N, C-alpha and C positions, 0 to 999 in steps of 0.2 A: 502493500500499499503506500511506506513510502514512498519509492519510487515513481506509480503513480503522480504521487503528491507535489515529487523534486517538477515530475515530467512540467505539467501544471503548471507553475512558479515561474518553470525556464519558457514554455511555450504562448503561452497565455490561452491554452487551448490541449483538445485531449477528441478522440476518437469517441460516439455516442455513448460506445461497450467500457469505456475507461470511466466516463464521464461519470456513468452506472453504477458501477461499481466505490467510489466515491460518496456518491451521494451518500447509495441505500447502506452502507460502512459506518461503523462507528467506533473499528482499530484505527487507529493514530489517529483518531478525532482532536486529542487535545496538540500533537502536530500539527496542524491544519489551521487551524488556534493562530498556534505562535507562528508559523509561515505568512499568512496576513497577517497579523499582524502585525508584523516587521516589515513586509511591503508598504501596507497603512503608514507606520512611521516612519517612513525610508519617504515619505511624498509629501507626511501633512506635521510630523516631526510626533510632541504630546497633545496639538492642538484637537480641540471639538469644538467643530461650529454649532452657535446657539441658530434657531430660526422663533418669530416670536409666534405660536401657531392663533389665527380668529378665523370660527368656526363660525357663519353669520346669518347662513338659513338652514336649516334639516326639514325645506322642503325640499321635495326633489317627482319631477313627472316620469322615472324610472322604475320598473317594478322590480330588480335586480334579489333572487332567489336568496342571497344570504344578504341583502343589508335591511340595517334595522331603522335606517329611514326609509322603506321601499312605498310608494304610493301607495301600493293599498294594508299599511300599516294601520289600522284607525287607534291604536292606543296611543299613537306616541302625539305628546304634545309641541305642536308643528310652531317653531317662530323664527322672528326674523329680524336679528338687526337694522339698526337707521344706518345711513350714514354718516349719523353725527354721535351716534353709538362707536362704530367703528374705525372712527379718526380716536377717538377716547381710551381706545385700545391703544395706535396707533403711539400716543404722546403717552403713556402709562407704560408701556414695552423699549421706549426710545429712553427712557431717567432710568431705564436700567438696564438699558444698556445693548437693547436686543436692535441689529442694522439688516435684518432681513423682515419682512414682514409675509406671513401665508395666509390669503382670502381662501377659506377651505368651502363649498357648498355645495349639496344636491343641486341640481339643474332645476335652478325656481326660475320659470319667466319673468316673475313680479322683478327681476336683478332686469335691466333690457341693459341692451350694448352701452345705452348713451347716461346710462346713473352706474355701469361698473365702472364705462375710461372718465368720467367725474369724480369719482374717487379714489380710482390707481393716480390721476393727473393728483386730487392735491393730496396722498400723498406724499408723493415724488416732487410737491412743489414745497411742503415744509418740511419733510426729512430727504435731501435732494443726496446726501449720502449713506442711502439705504437701497436697499430693491428691493421689491415687488415680485412676490411668487404667488397662481392666476393657479389656483384647481378647483378647473367651474364643473367641471366633465366636458362630455363635447359637443361643441361650437362650427359655425359655418368659419370657411377660410376668413371671413374678409371679417365677421366677429372676432376674431385672435388675432387681425390685421390690423385692427380697429385697437384693441388692447394694449396693441404691441406696441402700437404708435400714443395712445396716452401713457406712456412712460412703463408697459409690468417687463420684469426682468423674462422670470422665468415659467413654468409654468410644467402645473406636474396631471398626468396623468396614465395612473394606473391599467395597461394592457392587462391587468390580471389573464388573462392565462392564451398564451400564443397557440393553442393545439383548436381548430374549429370545431371540430364532437363535443370539446368539455365544453367550448365557451357555452355552448347550445344548452348544456345543463344547464346555467350557470342562471340564465339568462333569456324573459323572453323573449318574441321573435318578435318583435318591435325593435329588438339592438343586432347586430352582427360587428363581429372581429373583425372585418371588414373595413365600416366605417374608422369603430377604434382606431386601428390603424393607422386609417387615411389620416385620421384629426393629429395624429403624432408624428406625421410626416408632413400633415399641413403644418404643424408647427415648427418643426427642422425647420423648414422651408424659409419660414417667417420671419426667422431671427434668431427662436429664444434658447434660453437653455433648457435643454427640458431634460424632465424624470419622467422616469416608467418604472414596473416592476411588477408583483401575480402577489398572489395569496400561493399562501406553505399551508399542504394542508384540506383544501376545500373539495367537499363533496368528489368524489370521483374522479379524483385527481391518479394521475400516476409518474411514476419517476420519465417515461416517458415525457410526457406530459411537461418538468420540469424541467427535461432537458432542450424539446423544441422552446420553451419563454427563454432561455438562457441563448439559443441561437437566433432567437430574435430581437435578443439585445445587444448582439453584435450584430447583425447587420446596421439598427440602430443606432446604435454608439450615444447611449443617451449622457450626459452630464449628470445626473444624479441616477439611482437606483434603488428604488426604498422598495423591499417584501418585514411582509410579517405575519406571524401564526395566522390560518383562520381561528375563527375565533364563533362561536353561533348567537344564535340570538333569537328571546323566546318567540316571539312576535312575527318569524318568518317560517315559509314551508322547510327551512333545511333545523328547523328550530333540536332536530332527534340524532342531526349529524355530529360526529364528536368533535372537540374541537384538534388544531394543528399541534404538530407535535414539535416544543424548542430545542430539541436537539439536530432535527433534520432542518430548521430556520436558523439555527446556528451554522450548522452545515452548508449550510446554502448563502450563506454571507461572507464567508471565508473562502469559497469558491469564489464567489463573484467583485469578492476583491483582488483574486491573484487573476482572473480573469480582464477587470478592467483596472491596475493599480489602484489611476486615477482619479474612479470616481468618487461621487458625493454619499453616504448610501447610513440612513438614520438609522440609528437602536428608537423601533418607533414603543409609540403607549402599550401596543400590542403584542410587545413584548416582556410589555413589564408589568400587563395585563396577567400572565400565560405563570408567570413568575414573580415572585418577587424581586428578585435577582437576576431580572432580564435582560433589563438596557445593558447593566455594566456588562456582563455577558456579552452583547451583539457585540461593545467596544469592546471589549477584549479580540471579540473572531473577525476584530476588521472592521467596524461600524467608526465612525466617524462625525457623525450630526448627532443632535435630539433636539427637541423640538418641544418647548414649554406650552403651558395651552397661556392667552391673551386672554379668551376668553370674559365676560362676565360670568362668576362662575350664577348666576340663577337661572344660568343658559345651557352651560355645560352636558349636565343630567337629558338634558333632550335632543345630544346630540349624540346619539347611543347609535354608533354603527355593530355596535357587537355588547354581546352582552357582561357585564361586573367592570364597566369601563372604570380604570383608573387618573383620580388627581384632577375630579370633578365636581367636590367639595375644597379645594385650596386657590387662594387668590392670587395671581400672576406671582407678585415679591415671595409669597411663600414654597410656590411652583418654581419656582427660579432657582430661588434658594438652594431647594431640594434637591436636583439637579443638577448642583453645582455639588454638591458634595458626592451623591455617588458619583458624576463621575471622576473627582480628585482619589476618591476609595480606589479607583484601579489604577489609577497614577498616571491619570491624562488632565489637562487644566481644562476649561469653557473657555474660545474664550468671543471677544464683542464683532468684528470684523466680519463683512458683511460678505465671506467664504465663496468665491468663486472654485470652478473646480479650473479656472487658471492659472487661482495663484496658488497650487500644488507650484514644490522645488522640490528637487532632491534634496533630501536632507544628508545622504551618503553616497 
């Protein structure tokens, strides 16, 4: 197994059969994590970038079978933050040292392109030294272009699964993998720093699906790769499916680090939800981004994509302080610079 890990480190790739071996085996798992952590440190040192997450609407037109804010979940309490509330989150975040704001929400038609552009433009005017990341789902090329011209720097859109049959098992007929991929290519063509990624352990997923995900990422060459364990939600059709496996997720973080040495890879909240030290373990497996929540505490519980989401009752300062301590506990330190992929530099 160590030979395969060394080959992946050297070549940034392996044939499918050998990738399957590494994905499925816990043999030499710690050595895999150490190799990935070494690569991450060679590009980023011990720096861990922070992104301020603002979950501004939990309305969504889509009906993804795994998602807690799916359209047909009538039990969720819906909310929308107004422009002034979003700007207030940014003001608080800026005072706490955040230099990237991530505006995330369901596909909510109440937020017109004009309104999104107005919010983005205002944030960039007030905080010109900050990056604005959007995560608003599938939009038209014209919409993406308008947001970019308004000042948006980055866009996060997980492809969720690159296997067409698996995609159909997770989504209604109104959605397609073809369109999801088209959106990602549109974002790249426009000039965004693009983030994609997938769930680990989602219903009906096979190792072959995961290899398809890695192959698609090789085609796309995103700046950011976000993966996290699938966690079920009680009010979805998948409520009875088991959650994803922590160690499988950690192995994939490490594999992605070896395949994409300078990528920005978050240690997600979902990792911290399935294991109390999940985010710390993600960092030691090669991740280099954390995303504290800047959303108002009174709405955080309502943005529940999966059950038992952590950090829904902590204020922004408390959330930042907690994560800073967690990051330090495994030998790294949070930095407040904008943290672009192209700021990565070889340390050794």
